[in-house]
LUMVEX-674161 format. One record per atom (N, C-alpha, C, O, CB): residue in one letter; atom name; x, y, z. Coordinates in steps of 0.02 Angstrom, whole numbers. Atoms other than C-alpha are relative to their C-alpha. Glycine has a CB too. Example, Ala and Ser with C-alpha at 12.3 -4.5 7.8 and 13.67 -1.06 7.14 Angstrom:
2
r a u v w
A N 45 -59 0
A CA 615 -225 390
A C 45 60 0
A O 97 59 33
A CB -50 1 62
S N -42 -59 -3
S CA 684 -53 357
S C -39 55 37
S O -14 110 45
S CB 20 23 -71
//
This chain:
237
r a u v w
M N -55 -22 -58
M CA -3985 1363 1925
M C -19 52 12
M O -55 91 -19
M CB 75 5 -11
A N 22 -52 -51
A CA -3995 1466 2048
A C 56 65 1
A O 116 50 3
A CB -5 -39 79
S N -65 -82 -7
S CA -3891 1670 2055
S C 34 -50 77
S O 12 -97 109
S CB -60 128 32
E N -24 1 -50
E CA -3768 1662 2187
E C -20 56 36
E O 26 90 59
E CB 57 -8 -7
L N 25 -65 -56
L CA -3871 1804 2291
L C 2 -42 80
L O -16 -97 101
L CB -104 36 -22
T N -19 18 -94
T CA -3827 1788 2486
T C -6 38 43
T O 26 53 94
T CB 65 -16 24
T N 46 -66 -50
T CA -3957 1921 2533
T C -35 -58 50
T O -7 -40 102
T CB -79 62 -57
A N 69 54 -27
A CA -4084 1778 2621
A C 6 31 55
A O -38 68 76
A CB 2 -95 7
R N -4 3 -87
R CA -4007 1793 2799
R C 11 83 33
R O 14 101 92
R CB 82 -58 28
L N -11 -84 -30
L CA -3983 1986 2822
L C -64 19 3
L O -108 5 -39
L CB 44 60 -49
P N 49 -46 -19
P CA -4102 2086 2897
P C -28 53 -43
P O 12 95 -62
P CB 22 30 49
R N 28 -39 38
R CA -4223 2184 2795
R C 52 66 -17
R O 88 68 -67
R CB -65 15 32
R N -35 -41 -14
R CA -4142 2343 2841
R C 60 1 -36
R O 78 58 -48
R CB 5 -2 57
R N -72 20 -7
R CA -3970 2277 2788
R C 10 -25 -73
R O 63 -23 -104
R CB 16 -61 63
I N -16 46 88
I CA -4015 2177 2598
I C 5 46 -40
I O 33 31 -93
I CB -62 -53 -40
A N -4 -62 41
A CA -4024 2340 2524
A C 81 31 -11
A O 103 51 -65
A CB -47 57 39
D N -53 -21 15
D CA -3857 2389 2553
D C 55 -55 24
D O 96 -49 70
D CB 4 67 27
A N -50 67 -6
A CA -3761 2211 2540
A C 27 5 -69
A O -2 29 -118
A CB -39 -84 16
P N -50 9 56
P CA -3620 2182 2417
P C -51 -29 -53
P O -92 -75 -44
P CB 70 -54 18
L N 39 27 56
L CA -3701 2160 2258
L C 36 -65 -33
L O 93 -55 -52
L CB -8 60 -54
H N -44 54 41
H CA -3647 1974 2174
H C -45 -46 -50
H O -78 -94 -30
H CB 40 -52 56
T N 44 37 40
T CA -3734 1906 2037
T C 39 -64 -43
T O 97 -80 -30
T CB -36 53 -48
V N -19 50 61
V CA -3700 1773 1900
V C 10 22 -71
V O 54 2 -109
V CB -51 -49 -7
V N 0 -68 59
V CA -3724 1893 1760
V C 63 28 3
V O 77 53 58
V CB -55 66 14
L N -67 -53 -33
L CA -3555 1977 1754
L C -23 50 41
L O -72 87 36
L CB 44 44 -58
E N -10 -37 -54
E CA -3512 2057 1903
E C 0 90 -12
E O 42 130 -30
E CB 68 -29 26
S N 18 -83 -1
S CA -3579 2232 1907
S C 35 65 51
S O 29 62 113
S CB -78 1 18
G N -22 -55 -64
G CA -3503 2384 2002
G C -55 1 57
G O -95 -44 63
G CB 8 86 -30
S N 38 -28 -52
S CA -3595 2473 2153
S C -67 20 -45
S O -61 73 -75
S CB 41 66 41
A N 75 -42 6
A CA -3789 2506 2095
A C 16 64 5
A O 55 92 42
A CB -58 -15 57
R N -18 -96 -25
R CA -3796 2689 2076
R C -88 29 24
R O -99 89 37
R CB 40 69 -103
S N 42 -23 -22
S CA -3967 2700 2124
S C -76 -79 25
S O -99 -117 -18
S CB -10 64 -60
Q N 56 53 -36
Q CA -4109 2568 2228
Q C -36 -33 -56
Q O -62 -88 -48
Q CB -60 40 50
G N 67 19 58
G CA -4216 2559 2039
G C 68 -50 -21
G O 59 -111 -17
G CB -45 79 -76
E N -45 38 40
E CA -4044 2493 1960
E C 13 -58 32
E O 8 -110 -1
E CB 60 32 -14
R N -27 57 -61
R CA -3991 2375 2107
R C -79 -60 -23
R O -75 -99 -70
R CB 0 49 120
A N 49 26 22
A CA -4168 2295 2095
A C -13 -23 -66
A O -39 -78 -73
A CB -33 31 14
Y N -5 31 46
Y CA -4156 2292 1907
Y C 42 -53 -24
Y O 21 -94 -65
Y CB 0 32 -25
L N -58 40 -30
L CA -3985 2197 1940
L C -8 -67 4
L O 9 -112 -34
L CB 15 19 65
L N 18 66 -21
L CA -4051 2064 2038
L C -48 -35 -3
L O -47 -94 13
L CB 4 -6 44
I N 63 31 32
I CA -4220 2033 1978
I C 43 -38 -89
I O 38 -98 -102
I CB -78 84 -15
R N -19 34 46
R CA -4123 2007 1800
R C 54 -53 8
R O 70 -89 -40
R CB 12 40 -40
D N -44 65 -9
D CA -4000 1884 1872
D C -47 -51 17
D O -29 -103 -10
D CB 59 4 57
Q N 38 49 -24
Q CA -4135 1778 1944
Q C -50 -30 -79
Q O -80 -84 -87
Q CB -49 37 73
I N 38 18 29
I CA -4216 1793 1785
I C 40 -41 -62
I O 15 -84 -98
I CB -41 52 -10
I N -27 8 59
I CA -4091 1767 1663
I C 33 -84 26
I O 40 -130 -14
I CB 58 72 -24
T N -43 74 -42
T CA -4000 1604 1796
T C -60 -30 8
T O -52 -68 56
T CB 49 7 85
L N 53 31 -15
L CA -4190 1538 1793
L C -11 -20 66
L O -31 -76 82
L CB -3 -45 -36
K N 24 -5 -68
K CA -4213 1569 1965
K C -67 18 -1
K O -104 6 47
K CB 37 45 41
L N 78 -15 29
L CA -4373 1626 1893
L C -24 -12 -73
L O -31 24 -123
L CB -14 73 7
A N 19 21 59
A CA -4423 1531 1774
A C -29 45 -61
A O -51 103 -56
A CB -41 -43 16
P N 33 -44 45
P CA -4480 1571 1595
P C -73 -15 11
P O -87 -64 46
P CB 24 -9 -75
G N 64 4 -24
G CA -4664 1588 1605
G C -45 -16 73
G O -98 -45 82
G CB -15 -34 -35
S N 15 20 -68
S CA -4674 1585 1794
S C -26 70 23
S O 4 117 -3
S CB 66 -33 45
V N 23 -79 -32
V CA -4768 1749 1889
V C 36 5 30
V O 68 -41 56
V CB -58 22 35
I N -62 -33 -31
I CA -4661 1868 1962
I C -57 52 60
I O -95 98 45
I CB 63 54 -75
E N 34 -12 -39
E CA -4735 1896 2142
E C 54 74 32
E O 110 70 57
E CB -19 -71 41
E N -25 -51 -34
E CA -4699 2084 2195
E C 26 13 69
E O 72 49 89
E CB -37 31 -5
A N -9 -13 -73
A CA -4708 2068 2368
A C 70 -48 27
A O 116 -35 65
A CB -78 -23 42
R N -73 54 -15
R CA -4585 1895 2366
R C 61 57 -10
R O 102 69 35
R CB 13 -80 -73
L N -46 -31 30
L CA -4477 2009 2275
L C 39 73 55
L O 98 88 59
L CB -41 22 -73
R N -9 -58 -35
R CA -4478 2166 2395
R C 34 -25 83
R O 79 6 111
R CB -80 40 1
E N -13 28 -55
E CA -4460 2057 2557
E C 66 -21 -15
E O 108 4 23
E CB -45 -48 21
E N -57 17 19
E CA -4312 1976 2473
E C 44 16 -9
E O 96 -5 17
E CB 3 -13 -26
L N -60 -41 6
L CA -4215 2094 2401
L C -2 68 46
L O 37 114 32
L CB 9 19 -78
G N 6 -66 -51
G CA -4265 2234 2549
G C -10 68 -33
G O 15 118 -7
G CB 68 8 43
L N 8 -48 27
L CA -4327 2353 2419
L C -67 24 4
L O -110 -5 38
L CB 22 -7 -53
G N 83 -36 -12
G CA -4487 2458 2406
G C -31 -20 -70
G O -6 -50 -118
G CB -3 104 13
R N 28 11 82
R CA -4621 2458 2265
R C 21 34 -47
R O 11 12 -104
R CB -65 10 -14
T N -20 -60 41
T CA -4550 2607 2183
T C 50 -42 -46
T O 40 -58 -105
T CB 37 70 46
P N -47 34 42
P CA -4397 2517 2136
P C -2 -64 -33
P O 35 -78 -80
P CB 46 -6 30
I N 10 72 37
I CA -4452 2345 2090
I C -46 14 -74
I O -36 -5 -131
I CB -47 -61 59
R N 31 -19 61
R CA -4588 2422 1985
R C 39 30 -59
R O 19 12 -115
R CB -46 44 18
E N -31 -13 27
E CA -4461 2512 1902
E C 41 -34 -50
E O 47 -31 -111
E CB 13 21 31
A N -41 72 32
A CA -4350 2368 1875
A C -37 -32 -60
A O -17 -30 -119
A CB 5 -68 60
L N 47 28 30
L CA -4491 2280 1808
L C -14 22 -65
L O -3 -14 -114
L CB -47 4 36
Q N -11 -49 74
Q CA -4525 2422 1663
Q C 34 -15 -46
Q O 18 -25 -105
Q CB 26 60 5
R N -52 -20 41
R CA -4353 2422 1619
R C 5 -93 -38
R O 10 -111 -97
R CB 80 42 55
L N 2 62 48
L CA -4353 2231 1591
L C -37 -30 -42
L O -19 -77 -78
L CB 6 -38 21
A N 39 20 41
A CA -4503 2215 1512
A C 29 46 -72
A O 32 16 -126
A CB -77 12 31
H N -27 -28 68
H CA -4436 2331 1375
H C 45 -37 -16
H O 47 -54 -76
H CB 25 68 -4
E N -53 50 19
E CA -4295 2222 1377
E C -31 -74 -14
E O 15 -114 -12
E CB 56 -5 60
N N 39 49 11
N CA -4405 2078 1343
N C 16 -64 40
N O 28 -120 16
N CB 0 -9 -65
L N -15 44 -64
L CA -4375 1984 1500
L C -66 -16 59
L O -82 -63 95
L CB 61 43 41
V N 84 25 -29
V CA -4549 2006 1574
V C -46 49 -51
V O -42 92 -95
V CB -22 25 105
T N 58 -22 58
T CA -4705 2031 1511
T C -56 37 72
T O -42 31 132
T CB -46 -94 -60
F N 50 -15 -29
F CA -4873 2118 1585
F C -67 -11 -39
F O -79 16 -93
F CB 10 60 21
I N 56 19 14
I CA -5033 2051 1561
I C -66 15 38
I O -72 -15 92
I CB 10 -55 -5
P N 36 -26 -52
P CA -5187 2134 1631
P C -50 -23 11
P O -82 -57 -28
P CB -11 53 -3
H N 27 55 -52
H CA -5282 2071 1761
H C 6 -57 8
H O -37 -99 23
H CB -49 -6 2
R N -34 79 -29
R CA -5162 1926 1783
R C 59 9 37
R O 71 -18 91
R CB 25 -56 -61
G N -54 -1 -53
G CA -4995 1996 1825
G C 44 0 -38
G O 33 -17 -96
G CB 7 -51 51
T N -50 7 40
T CA -4818 2013 1775
T C 42 -67 11
T O 64 -91 63
T CB 38 58 8
F N -23 64 7
F CA -4749 1854 1702
F C 74 9 -20
F O 92 61 -48
F CB -42 -40 -50
V N -63 13 54
V CA -4566 1798 1643
V C -8 -23 -52
V O -30 -79 -63
V CB 48 -37 15
C N 5 28 69
C CA -4559 1794 1479
C C 42 -66 -32
C O 102 -80 -32
C CB 16 54 -39
D N -42 58 9
D CA -4549 1627 1401
D C 41 -2 -38
D O 73 48 -51
D CB -25 -47 -11
I N -75 0 53
I CA -4420 1553 1272
I C -31 -48 -40
I O -57 -98 -16
I CB 88 -27 32
N N 16 45 41
N CA -4463 1476 1116
N C 43 -9 -61
N O 85 35 -67
N CB -60 10 -15
L N -39 -21 51
L CA -4382 1440 956
L C -8 26 -63
L O 30 16 -110
L CB 26 -35 -10
T N 19 -72 56
T CA -4466 1576 837
T C 38 43 44
T O 92 54 17
T CB -97 33 -13
D N -54 -39 -29
D CA -4379 1692 973
D C 87 -26 -9
D O 134 12 -20
D CB -21 2 77
L N -74 28 -5
L CA -4216 1596 973
L C 29 5 -79
L O 85 20 -97
L CB 1 -89 33
H N -47 -29 68
H CA -4193 1613 787
H C -17 72 -18
H O 24 109 -46
H CB -16 -48 -75
R N -26 -85 20
R CA -4242 1788 764
R C 32 36 59
R O 32 97 60
R CB -70 55 -23
L N -37 -40 -47
L CA -4152 1839 907
L C 99 -17 -42
L O 141 25 -58
L CB -21 -42 103
T N -58 17 70
T CA -3994 1753 793
T C -15 40 -44
T O 30 80 -54
T CB 1 -72 -41
E N -17 -42 76
E CA -4031 1842 645
E C -7 66 56
E O -64 67 78
E CB -72 -7 -90
V N 2 -61 -33
V CA -4015 2003 751
V C 76 -4 24
V O 119 37 8
V CB -61 7 60
R N -82 17 -39
R CA -3847 1933 851
R C 45 -13 -52
R O 102 9 -40
R CB 5 -73 52
V N -45 15 60
V CA -3765 1877 687
V C 28 52 -20
V O 89 57 -23
V CB -30 -28 -56
E N -7 -55 37
E CA -3779 2040 609
E C 61 52 47
E O 117 70 28
E CB -81 33 -11
L N -36 -33 -54
L CA -3718 2140 775
L C 54 -14 9
L O 107 17 3
L CB -22 -5 53
E N -100 29 -44
E CA -3584 2023 850
E C 45 -2 -55
E O 105 11 -47
E CB 12 -101 42
G N -53 -13 34
G CA -3513 2016 697
G C 27 58 -52
G O 71 53 -95
G CB 0 -46 -23
Y N -11 -69 -1
Y CA -3507 2188 662
Y C 46 30 54
Y O 96 66 45
Y CB -63 29 5
A N -81 -44 -44
A CA -3412 2236 829
A C 52 -43 -3
A O 110 -24 7
A CB -2 17 94
A N -85 50 15
A CA -3292 2077 794
A C 46 30 -39
A O 107 33 -30
A CB -5 -73 -44
R N -47 -56 52
R CA -3247 2192 643
R C 15 49 0
R O 59 67 -39
R CB -12 14 -47
L N -30 -29 -27
L CA -3239 2327 728
L C 41 -4 38
L O 93 24 24
L CB -19 20 10
A N -47 7 -52
A CA -3155 2279 883
A C 78 -4 -43
A O 127 24 -19
A CB -20 -71 48
A N -54 25 17
A CA -3020 2209 756
A C 25 54 -27
A O 87 52 -24
A CB -3 -55 -37
D N -26 -79 14
D CA -2991 2397 685
D C 22 22 48
D O 82 36 47
D CB -47 52 -21
R N 22 -55 -55
R CA -3022 2485 840
R C 43 -25 67
R O 74 22 92
R CB -94 -2 17
A N -37 48 -47
A CA -2938 2382 969
A C 72 25 23
A O 122 16 -11
A CB 9 -70 -37
G N -67 -45 -25
G CA -2798 2478 1067
G C 59 -67 23
G O 48 -128 24
G CB -26 62 83
A N -32 27 -37
A CA -2652 2417 1143
A C -31 -58 70
A O -10 -115 84
A CB 31 57 16
A N -14 11 -73
A CA -2722 2388 1316
A C -71 -75 -27
A O -61 -135 -21
A CB -21 91 78
D N 26 47 22
D CA -2875 2292 1242
D C 30 -60 -44
D O -8 -108 -41
D CB -39 25 -23
R N -29 45 18
R CA -2759 2175 1139
R C 31 -54 74
R O 35 -115 76
R CB 50 36 -47
T N -29 16 -55
T CA -2683 2149 1313
T C -46 -36 47
T O -32 -75 93
T CB 27 57 26
L N 41 40 -58
L CA -2818 2089 1401
L C -62 -59 -55
L O -104 -99 -35
L CB -55 78 62
M N 17 51 48
M CA -2884 1991 1247
M C 47 -60 6
M O 24 -117 16
M CB 3 29 -72
K N -43 58 -24
K CA -2718 1886 1271
K C -1 -41 54
K O 16 -100 61
K CB 51 18 5
A N -12 25 -58
A CA -2732 1864 1424
A C -58 -49 18
A O -45 -95 56
A CB 10 54 46
L N 57 41 -8
L CA -2922 1784 1420
L C 22 -43 -68
L O -28 -77 -83
L CB -81 44 0
I N -3 56 26
I CA -2842 1672 1280
I C 31 -52 39
I O 26 -112 27
I CB 25 6 -53
A N -43 43 -43
A CA -2729 1608 1417
A C -35 -25 50
A O -6 -65 87
A CB 56 31 28
E N 39 7 -59
E CA -2880 1596 1541
E C -48 -72 -58
E O -84 -115 -33
E CB -51 95 37
L N 52 57 38
L CA -2970 1471 1385
L C 43 -58 -5
L O 20 -109 -31
L CB -30 22 -83
E N -36 55 6
E CA -2828 1359 1397
E C 15 -54 57
E O 33 -112 51
E CB 52 23 -23
K N 20 44 -60
K CA -2846 1302 1577
K C -58 11 31
K O -66 10 92
K CB 43 1 50
I N 67 11 -31
I CA -3011 1313 1597
I C -45 -50 22
I O -91 -60 -17
I CB -29 20 -27
D N 44 41 -28
D CA -3100 1185 1700
D C -79 -16 -13
D O -131 5 13
D CB 6 17 51
E N 71 2 26
E CA -3238 1128 1619
E C -58 -45 33
E O -108 -66 3
E CB 6 -22 -68
S N 66 6 -46
S CA -3344 1068 1768
S C -26 48 50
S O -72 37 90
S CB 5 -55 37
D N 11 -50 -21
D CA -3332 1239 1829
D C -63 45 -59
D O -44 64 -115
D CB 74 29 14
V N 51 0 43
V CA -3497 1291 1743
V C -9 79 19
V O -17 113 -31
V CB -64 -59 12
H N 7 -73 -14
H CA -3514 1469 1820
H C 69 33 -21
H O 65 81 -59
H CB -19 14 80
G N -53 -24 31
G CA -3329 1505 1787
G C -10 -7 -92
G O -7 39 -134
G CB 65 -44 33
L N 7 -6 84
L CA -3356 1446 1602
L C -65 76 -43
L O -69 107 -96
L CB -41 -99 -23
M N 42 -40 25
M CA -3498 1560 1595
M C 14 69 -2
M O -2 107 -47
M CB -50 -10 28
R N -36 -80 -23
R CA -3414 1723 1672
R C 80 24 -54
R O 108 77 -66
R CB 33 -12 107
L N -70 4 54
L CA -3255 1681 1548
L C -57 26 -75
L O -57 80 -104
L CB 51 -114 -9
D N 40 -40 85
D CA -3384 1701 1379
D C -33 47 13
D O -47 78 -38
D CB -56 -42 -48
Q N 23 -60 -7
Q CA -3471 1840 1465
Q C 85 54 -16
Q O 104 92 -61
Q CB -44 1 87
R N -83 -73 -5
R CA -3285 1951 1494
R C 5 -7 -75
R O 10 49 -100
R CB 108 -29 55
I N -42 1 48
I CA -3239 1886 1316
I C -41 57 -41
I O -21 113 -58
I CB 14 -73 -32
H N 60 -51 32
H CA -3405 1963 1231
H C 14 84 10
H O 21 131 -28
H CB -80 -19 42
R N 5 -72 -22
R CA -3398 2108 1335
R C 54 36 -21
R O 51 85 -57
R CB -6 9 72
Q N -52 -47 48
Q CA -3225 2158 1296
Q C -3 15 -84
Q O 18 67 -108
Q CB 69 -35 7
V N 4 -15 76
V CA -3257 2140 1102
V C -50 61 1
V O -34 115 -23
V CB -30 -67 -48
Y N 40 -74 -14
Y CA -3398 2264 1142
Y C 56 46 10
Y O 81 78 -36
Y CB -54 2 71
Q N -27 -65 -19
Q CA -3293 2378 1242
Q C 49 42 -55
Q O 60 102 -60
Q CB 42 -13 65
A N -50 -21 65
A CA -3170 2381 1081
A C -14 17 -44
A O 28 32 -87
A CB 35 -33 -25
T N 37 -29 53
T CA -3289 2430 974
T C 4 87 -2
T O -3 120 -54
T CB -75 -28 10
R N 10 -56 -7
R CA -3283 2601 1048
R C -61 35 -34
R O -58 89 -62
R CB 53 22 -15
N N 64 -32 33
N CA -3467 2629 988
N C -46 -6 76
N O -61 -65 81
N CB -38 -53 -81
A N 37 7 -23
A CA -3576 2654 1143
A C -66 -30 -16
A O -93 -77 13
A CB 5 37 14
F N 83 30 22
F CA -3749 2634 1050
F C 7 -63 -22
F O -38 -101 -4
F CB -42 41 -63
L N -17 57 2
L CA -3672 2483 983
L C -7 -40 62
L O -42 -90 73
L CB 55 0 -21
Q N -15 57 -47
Q CA -3624 2418 1131
Q C -62 -20 60
Q O -63 -72 94
Q CB 70 22 39
S N 67 6 -29
S CA -3797 2445 1221
S C -42 -43 -8
S O -73 -72 36
S CB -30 42 -9
M N 34 36 18
M CA -3883 2352 1089
M C 29 -72 1
M O -12 -114 -17
M CB -20 23 -53
L N -31 48 20
L CA -3763 2208 1087
L C -23 -39 82
L O -34 -100 86
L CB 86 18 -29
E N -2 21 -59
E CA -3788 2197 1292
E C -63 -22 13
E O -69 -62 60
E CB 24 44 43
E N 68 23 -18
E CA -3972 2171 1290
E C 5 -65 -40
E O -6 -115 -6
E CB -65 52 -21
S N 21 64 48
S CA -3976 2033 1145
S C 46 -46 34
S O 27 -104 43
S CB 15 6 -90
F N -45 55 -48
F CA -3821 1954 1250
F C -39 -39 30
F O -51 -97 13
F CB 45 27 56
N N 29 13 -38
N CA -3923 1942 1384
N C -56 -55 -5
N O -60 -107 28
N CB -12 48 14
L N 61 42 21
L CA -4083 1870 1306
L C 42 -86 -20
L O 26 -143 -2
L CB -48 46 -84
S N -36 83 13
S CA -3953 1723 1233
S C 27 -13 55
S O 37 -73 52
S CB 60 -14 -58
L N -32 14 -55
L CA -3872 1718 1398
L C -40 -62 46
L O -17 -109 79
L CB 7 67 36
R N 49 34 -49
R CA -4037 1647 1478
R C -9 -70 -44
R O -26 -124 -21
R CB -80 49 16
I N 24 57 15
I CA -4057 1533 1359
I C 65 -57 0
I O 62 -117 15
I CB -40 9 -67
W N -63 54 -27
W CA -3886 1451 1370
W C -21 -21 73
W O -18 -83 75
W CB 87 40 6
F N 3 35 -59
F CA -3927 1414 1550
F C -48 -39 -2
F O -44 -87 36
F CB -4 34 53
L N 81 41 19
L CA -4113 1338 1488
L C 56 -51 -44
L O 50 -108 -23
L CB -86 59 -61
G N -43 60 38
G CA -3980 1231 1371
G C 43 -52 51
G O 42 -114 49
G CB 61 40 -54
L N -34 19 -47
L CA -3868 1197 1512
L C -36 -58 47
L O -12 -113 60
L CB 17 60 34
D N 36 61 -22
D CA -3997 1103 1601
D C -48 -40 -28
D O -96 -69 -2
D CB -25 12 45
R N 35 83 46
R CA -4058 982 1462
R C 74 -10 -28
R O 77 -45 -78
R CB -83 11 -87
G N -66 61 27
G CA -3849 940 1436
G C 22 32 -47
G O 65 2 -78
G CB -18 -82 -31
I N -46 -26 48
I CA -3796 1059 1318
I C 85 5 13
I O 101 25 69
I CB -27 66 -12
R N -79 -18 -37
R CA -3592 1070 1332
R C 37 76 -24
R O 53 96 -80
R CB 63 -70 -30
L N -22 -62 5
L CA -3530 1232 1350
L C 85 6 -16
L O 106 55 -46
L CB -24 34 66
K N -73 -21 1
K CA -3333 1214 1353
K C 21 12 -77
K O 67 47 -96
K CB 49 -60 37
E N -28 -11 59
E CA -3340 1190 1164
E C 2 73 -35
E O 45 106 -64
E CB -30 -44 -39
A N 17 -73 12
A CA -3425 1346 1133
A C 53 60 28
A O 78 108 -2
A CB -70 10 36
V N -29 -70 -17
V CA -3336 1456 1237
V C 89 -3 -2
V O 126 41 20
V CB -30 23 85
E N -64 -10 32
E CA -3162 1396 1168
E C -2 29 -73
E O 40 69 -93
E CB 34 -65 -1
E N 8 -33 59
E CA -3228 1433 995
E C 19 74 12
E O 35 103 -39
E CB -71 -10 -26
H N -29 -77 -4
H CA -3178 1618 1063
H C 78 7 -5
H O 103 63 -9
H CB -21 36 73
R N -67 -6 18
R CA -2993 1574 1041
R C 4 26 -70
R O 47 69 -79
R CB 35 -64 7
R N -10 -1 79
R CA -3016 1583 843
R C -17 103 -4
R O 9 151 -33
R CB -81 -71 -55
L N 22 -78 -14
L CA -3089 1758 883
L C 54 47 20
L O 91 81 -15
L CB -53 4 59
L N -56 -33 -27
L CA -2983 1830 1000
L C 57 12 -45
L O 72 69 -62
L CB 22 -34 54
D N -48 5 26
D CA -2847 1789 910
D C 23 30 -70
D O 80 43 -88
D CB 2 -50 6
A N -1 -43 42
A CA -2910 1871 747
A C -21 81 14
A O -24 130 -24
A CB -35 -28 -41
I N -3 -83 -21
I CA -2938 2028 840
I C 44 23 2
I O 54 74 -31
I CB -18 25 51
V N -70 -32 -19
V CA -2765 2049 912
V C 29 -3 -69
V O 59 49 -82
V CB 48 -43 61
S N -40 -10 59
S CA -2695 2021 747
S C -42 39 -57
S O -29 36 -117
S CB 24 -71 -26
R N 30 -58 53
R CA -2821 2157 667
R C -33 -35 -72
R O -45 0 -121
R CB 71 56 -25
D N 37 27 48
D CA -2902 2024 549
D C -61 -8 -4
D O -88 -62 5
D CB 15 -42 -11
A N 57 -17 -16
A CA -3050 2090 545
A C -55 -51 -51
A O -96 -90 -26
A CB -2 82 -8
D N 40 57 33
D CA -3138 1989 407
D C 11 -92 36
D O -23 -143 29
D CB 31 5 -87
Q N -17 81 -60
Q CA -3078 1825 522
Q C -46 5 39
Q O -93 -34 49
Q CB 75 -8 54
A N 56 0 -63
A CA -3162 1898 659
A C -56 4 -7
A O -93 -28 30
A CB 1 44 40
D N 63 -3 0
D CA -3313 1954 590
D C -27 -87 -18
D O -78 -108 10
D CB -21 62 -56
A N 56 64 22
A CA -3360 1763 508
A C 17 -37 57
A O -22 -83 67
A CB 10 -48 -80
V N -5 67 -45
V CA -3280 1664 662
V C -61 28 55
V O -88 -12 93
V CB 94 -17 42
M N 53 -28 -61
M CA -3411 1784 778
M C -56 -19 -33
M O -101 -39 4
M CB -3 86 22
R N 83 23 30
R CA -3563 1741 641
R C 8 -73 -3
R O -41 -97 -32
R CB -28 32 -87
Q N -18 74 2
Q CA -3501 1556 650
Q C -13 -15 80
Q O -34 -70 99
Q CB 87 -17 -30
H N -1 32 -66
H CA -3501 1554 834
H C -79 26 19
H O -112 -3 62
H CB 71 30 57
V N 74 -17 -38
V CA -3676 1647 859
V C -39 -59 -49
V O -77 -97 -19
V CB -38 101 -10
S N 37 60 45
S CA -3747 1522 718
S C -4 -63 13
S O -45 -103 -9
S CB 24 -9 -56
G N 3 62 -20
G CA -3690 1385 806
G C -23 -13 44
G O -48 -69 48
G CB 40 -25 3
F N 43 -33 -55
F CA -3760 1461 975
F C -65 -39 -19
F O -78 -87 17
F CB -6 90 -3
E N 65 8 25
E CA -3936 1429 877
E C -4 -76 -14
E O -44 -106 22
E CB -14 45 -64
Q N -21 85 7
Q CA -3889 1236 815
Q C -5 -35 63
Q O -37 -84 83
Q CB 80 -14 -24
A N -18 67 -59
A CA -3826 1182 966
A C -66 -3 48
A O -88 -56 72
A CB 80 18 58
I N 72 -12 -47
I CA -3985 1243 1070
I C -61 -24 -47
I O -113 -33 -16
I CB -14 95 24
R N 60 23 10
R CA -4109 1185 953
R C 4 -71 0
R O -45 -104 -18
R CB -28 26 -57
K N 10 75 -6
K CA -4056 1008 978
K C -22 -30 69
K O -41 -87 79
K CB 65 -33 -18
V N 6 19 -81
V CA -4079 1004 1165
V C -64 33 22
V O -91 13 74
V CB 68 30 50
L N 85 -6 -5
L CA -4260 1101 1152
L C -50 -31 -34
L O -109 -18 -21
L CB -22 57 -12
//
């Protein structure tokens, strides 16, 4: 599934200054060329435009993104740290593959982190957080099942709203990294017929629990949701 990058027809000198639009939850303006390269290449990897196991051609990325060698390499180093690319001596740079072993190990981590985040969110969410969560619940009621990108964005917004409500920047950073790895697996599952709407709708019970400050329920629902993610993916991989 291709990302929503719309820079292909722009002159090279203007590409780097173009608005940043990504399928992975929209970011604001990038603070540096290296960060811009990171966000755009990460989007291509997560949405499978750069397929698992494929070679990364730096020259093509420089031309496509209108960015220099240094920001591209800075981005690839960061993506390697996040287990999205790998460097193989004398062979090149490759997109990390996806396999069931990695899926299980990622789930082991996410069950604990996401469950704890849901518990903290239920305890710490302020009035503004709860208002936003109620608005997300309303969106769940009317989401169009055929709008795959809309469903993916709503799923991302729900998770990130929970992360924000933990009021713990260190935990939020770890959650973001593991969530992006799982998001790439979601895109792989979509290509193989997995149904996303049911998984997104599971968040209603989660948000209801956080809004009502039921930490035990929020923890339990989130753990069930993350475990169900692995089970659903295993059926199609």
